[in-house]
N, C-alpha and C positions, 0 to 999 in steps of 0.2 A: 503494499500499500504506500502511496505517496504521503507526503507530510500533509497535503491539503485533504486527502481522503481520511487520514487519521483524525485531523482536527474536526472534519464534518461528522465523523462517526461519534466522537466524544460529545459534540454539541447535541446529539440526539438523546443524551441522558436526561435532558430537561423534560422530555416527553414521558410522563408517568405511564402511559399505555404500552410503550415499547422499551422502557428502561431496563426491565429484567433481561430481555434478549440482547440488548446492546451491551449490557454488563458481561453477559456470557461470551459475546464476540470479542469484547475488549480483552477478557481473560485468556482467550486463546492466542493473543499476540505476544504474551510474555513481557519480560522486564523492560524490553526496548521502548515500550510505549510509555513508561513511567515519566520521563521528562515532559511529554505532551500532557499527561494528567496533572502534573505539578503546575505547568503553565496555566492550564484551564482553572485550577484551584486559585491561583493568584488573580485571575481575571474576573472571577465571579464573586458577587456579594451574596449570593443565595446560600445561607447556612446549610440547607438541606442538600443542596448540589455539592457543597464543599465536603459534607460528611460522606456522600456517595463516593466522591473522588478519593477521599482519605481511605475508605474501606477497600476500594479497588487497588489503590497502591500498596495497602498492607497485604492484601491477598497475593498480589504479583510478587512482592518481596519475600513473603513467606514461602511460596511455592518454589521460588528460585533458591532460597536458603535450603529447603528440603532436598532439592536436587544436588546443591553443591555438597551437602552433608553426606548423601549417598556416594557421591564420587570420592570423598575423602575416606569414608568407610571402605569402599571397594579397593582403594589403593593401599589399604593396610593400616590406615590411621597413623602412619610413621611420623608425620610432621605435627608435633603437639602444638606449636604455636599456631599453625593453620587451624587446627581443631578448636582451640580456644577463641580464635578470631571469629570463626563461624558462629560459635555460641554468642559472642560479643555482638555480632551483627543482627541478632534477633532483636535486641532493643535499639541498636544503633546501627542501622544499615549502611550508613556512610562512614563507618569506622574504617580507617585505612590501615591495611595489613603492614605497609612499609614503615608506617610511623611506630607501630608495635615493634617491628623488627629492628628498627634503629634504636629504640629504647633499650631493648635487651642487649644489643651489640655494645651500646655505650657502657652498660653495667659490666659486660664481660670485659671490655677493654680496661676498665678501672681495676677490676680484680686481676687481670693479667699483669698489669704493671707492678703489682705487689707480690705476685707468686715468685718463688725462687726455685731453681732446678733442685731436684732431689728433696723438696720440702715433704715432711711427713704428712700423711693424710689429715691428721688432727689439726695441724697447722694450716693446711689448705682450707679446712673448713672454718677455721677461726678467721682466715683472710676473707672468705665469702661473707662471714657474719659481720665483720668490721665494715665492709663496703655497704652491704644491704641494710644492716640494722642499726648501725651507728652513723655512718656517713650519710646514707640516704633516709634513715629512720623509717624504714618499712615496719609496720606494726599491726597488731591485731585490731580490727574495728570492733571493739567491745561495746561501744555506745549504741551502734546500729547493726548488731550482729546478723539479723535477719534481712537486711536490705538487699534487694536484687543487685545493687551497685557492687557488692562484694564479690559478684561472680563475674563482673565486667572487666576484663584484663586492662583495657585502656584506662578505665577510671581508677583502678588499683594502682597503675603506674603513675597516674597523676597525683592522687591523693595520698599515696603511700599507706593506704589502710585497706586490709582485705581479710578474707576468712582464712582458715588453715590450708585450703585447697589452692586458692589463688597465690597466696604467699609461697607455697611450695612449688607451684608452677613456675613462678618467676625464678626462684632459687635454682630450680631443676634446669630450666632453659639456659641460665648462665653457666651452670656447672658442665652441662653437655657440650657447650661451645668451647669450654676449657678442656675437653676430653677427660673429664673426671668421671670415674664410675659410680655415678649417683643415679638413683632410681626412685620412683614413687612406690609407696606401700599403702595398701588399702586396709587401715585399721578401722574397727567399728567406732563411729562417732568422732574420729580424728584422723586426718591424713598427715602422714609423715614421710620423710625421705630415708633412703638407706645408702650408706657408702659401702660398696662391696669390694673388700680387699682380697688379694690373693691368698689362698690357704698356705700356712696354717693360721694367718691372721683372721680374726673374727670380725664380720661386718659390724658396723655400728649404725645408729639411727639418729636423724636430725628432726627436731621439733621446730618448724619455722614459726608456729603461733606462739612459741615461747623464745623468740629471738635467736633461733638456731641452737637451742639447748641440745647437747649430745646425750644420746640415750644408749644403754647397752641392751642386749637381748633380754637380760634378766629384768630390766626396767620394762620392757614390752610385756614380758610374762606377767609381771605384777599388775600392769595396767589391765590386761585381759582378765586376770584373776578378780580385780576390783569390779569388773562388769559382770562377773559370775558367768563367763562365757568358757566353753571348752576350747583349749588352745587348738589352733588349726595353722598349718604351715602358711596358708595365704595371708596370715597376719604378720608374717616375718619376711616373705619373699617379695621381689619387685613385681609390680603390675605393669600392664601395657598402657600405651597412650590412649588407646580406645577405653580402657577402664577409667582413665582419669577424666575424659571427657564425659563419659557416661556419669560419673559421680558429679561433675560439675553441673550437668543438666539436672540431676536430681536436686541438688542444692537450689538451683534456680527455680525449679518447679515448686519446691517447698517455700521458698521465700515469697513467691507470688500467692500461694495459699495463705501464708501468714499475713500478707498485705491486703487480704480480701479482693484479690484479682483472679477469679476463677477462670475467665476466659483466657488470660495469658498462661496460667498454670496448665490449661488443657492444651494449648499450642505447644508448650515446651514438652509436654508428655508425648506429643506426636514427634517432636524432634528426637526425644529419647527412644521412642519405639524404632526409629530408623536404625539406631546403634545397638538395640537389644533385640530387634525383631518381634517385639511383643509390647502391647501398651502397658504403661505403669499406672495401675489403678489403686494401688495400695499406698495411701497417703502416710500410713504409719512407717512403712518401709522408707519412704522419702525422708521422714522426720528422723529416723535413726541414722541416716547418712549425712544429714545437714551439718556443715562445718564451716 
C-alpha cells in the first residue's frame, strides 16, 4: 500500500459502522504502519479516536514483541541482554538496545581497568563489587520492591535501583564480558550468582541484593533449610539465560498483579507462555518467585 492509501485507510476508523473491519485490516499490516497511526493520533482531537489508535498501536507492538521473543527462544536464548531488552520493550517499546549495550560495556571497561593478571577469584569479585556497589551505588529497591520498574533493565541502569534478579543480570553481563566463570542460580525467593572455579576449588555464590555478599554452599544449604525445603541440586547449579528471562517475566507479571493491573499481568503471562510453552495461571507460583 502507498502512504496515501494507508492514511486513507486509517481515516476510515472514524466511521463506527466499519471501524471493526478497518481495525482488522490495519492489524494485518504489522508494525510498519505504527508511524502512520502515531501521526493520526497527533492530528486528531477526538479522544475516542485517539483511544482506538492507542489500542491499535499497542496491539501491533505486542504482536511484534511476541514474534521477536519466539525468534530469541528458537535461537537458544543465548544473548541474555537481548532477552532482557525484549522484556523491557513490553513497557517501553522505544527502548534502545544499543543504549543498554553501551551502559554494560562502560561498566565492563571500568572493572577491566582495575583487574590484575592472575588475580584471585575472590579479589575479582571484590573488584566487581567496588565498581557496581560502591562507585555506581547499585542497590536494592526496598522502598518500591514490587514496582514493575525493577524489572526494566534500562530503568535499573538509570536509577541504580533494582530487584535481586535485575541487579544480578547487570553483574552477570559485566562478568561474562570479562570472561569470568559467573552464572545465574535459581534459588527459591532469591536469585543469586555463582563463581565456578576449577576443581578441587569449591564454587562460591554472590548475593547482589546484598551488595555482592559472598556465600558458601553451606550458606545456601542453611537458606534452603530455613525455607523448610528439600535440598535440590537445581538450587546450587547454574541456570540458563532462558531460565533467567522466564523468572524476570514472572516477576513482572506478579508486579502488575500487585499494582492492580490485571490486563498487563495477562499479557506478560502470554509472553511467559512463549518461553514455557504453557500459560502461567498460578499466581501463587509467581509470588514465590518474585524478587
